[in-house]
N, C-alpha and C positions, 0 to 999 in steps of 0.2 A: 492356461490363463496367464496373462501377462499384466503385471501392475504398471501403472504409468510412472514416469520419472517423478512426477509430482508426489505420488504416494511414497516412492522410494526416499525422496529427500525429506518428506514429512516424518517418516520413521527415523531417519538419520538425525534430524534436529532433536526429536524427543530422546533418542538414545544418547546423543552427545550431552544433553542436559542431565539425563539420569546418571551418566558417568561422571558428572561434575557437580554434585549436589551442594558442595560447600561454597560455591561461588556463582556469580552471574556470568553467563556466556554471552559473547557479543556476536552480532550478525557478521562482522568482519572476520572474526575467528572462525565461524562456521563456513563462511564463503571460502576462506583460504584452505581450511581443512578438507573440504569436499570438492573444491574446484568448481563452485557454482556461483553465479552472479549474485550480488547483494540484493538486487531488485527482485529476483526470483525468490530468494529466501525471505524477503520482507513480506511477500504475499503469503507464503506458507506460515510464517510466524504470526501474521495478523489473523489468519484463519484459526490457528491453534489457540490464540488468545481469545478469540470470539467463542470458541468451543469450551473455554474454561480449562484448558490443559496447560497453558503457559501464562506466567505473570511477566509482563514487560515493563521495564523502567527506562525512561528516556534520559538523555543527558549524560554528563560525565559520571562515570561509575555505574552507569546503567547497564542493562542487558536483559537477559531472560533466564527464567528458572521454571521448573515444573511447578504448577499450581497444586497438583495432586501428588500423592505418593506414587512412585513408579509401579508399585504393586496393585494400585487401583486403576491403572490404565490398561485396558484390554486391547491387544493388537487388532483383533477383529473389528472393534468399534472404530479405531483409527482408520483402518482400511475402508470401512463403509463410508466414513465421513469424507475421505479424501478422493475416493474413486467416483467419477461422475457417470460411468457407464458399465453396467454389469451384463450387458448383452453379449454373451459369448458367441452367439450365432444370430443370423437375421431373424429367425422365427421368434426370438425372445421379445421382439418389438412388433406387436400385431399391427400397428399403424404403418409400418414400412416393410412388412413381410411379403415378398413376392415368390417365395419358394412354392413350387407346384406339388411338392411332396408332403407338405405340412400336415394334411389330413391323415396320412398313413404313417408318418415318420415317428419312430420311437426314440430316435437318437437324441432329440431335444430333451426327452425325459432323462436320459443318461447324463447329458450336460447339466441339466437343472439339478439333479441329485449330486453330481460332482461339485458344482458350485456351492450348493448348500453345505456339503460336507467340508469343503475348503474353508468356508467362513466359520463353520462350527469348530474346526481345528484351531483357527486363529483366535477364536473366543476363549480357548483354554489357556492361552499364553498372555502373560502381562509384560509390560515394559521392563519390570524388574527381572523377569525370567530371561529376557534376551540381553540384559546388560550385566548379569551376574557372571563373575569370573568362572571359567570352566576349570575344574580340578585337572591337574596334570597327571596323566597316566604314563609313567615311564615305560611300562611294558608295551604300550602301543608303539612307541618309538623303536623299541627293540624288535618288535614284530615287523614293522615297516622296513627296517634295515635288513632283517633276515630275508624278507620277501624280495627285496631289490637284489640282494646278493644271490639268491637262488635263481632269479630270472637271468641275471648277468652270467652266472656260471653255465646255465642251460644254453644261453645264446652262444657262448664261446664254444661249448661242446658241439654245437650244430654247425659251427662255421666251417665252410669248405676251404681247404688249403689251396693256395694259388700255384 
């Protein structure tokens, strides 16, 4: 499954606001930060405001802020609101299904279950969860360095002399 760019930027707008709760964020700032046009972001921001997720203030000193606490915004709900098409395969749309295997096909049930589980997983995660700083695990860096060194030494040992 692939989410649209619209959903991707919707999540980024919300995350950016959650990471800056002490101030209003501007559309210009978001556009520059993510390399997206202001017009595209305006549509996203208007949709989020209409959904009751963002508070928008016009004019000098204006901007946007989360209207709800980040812990109250489920990622699954945001994805459902911003995605316009959850048809993973043609047979999910009975009005346009031309597949000749539909009557016998069980693959559609697998896809349906996967999609349901995908959204259920997203429902377990809030905006606060995805913007919380991750604890630094120094042993992870040590393990990565040790692994890289082991691979490098193994490659040198296998090198054929000229």
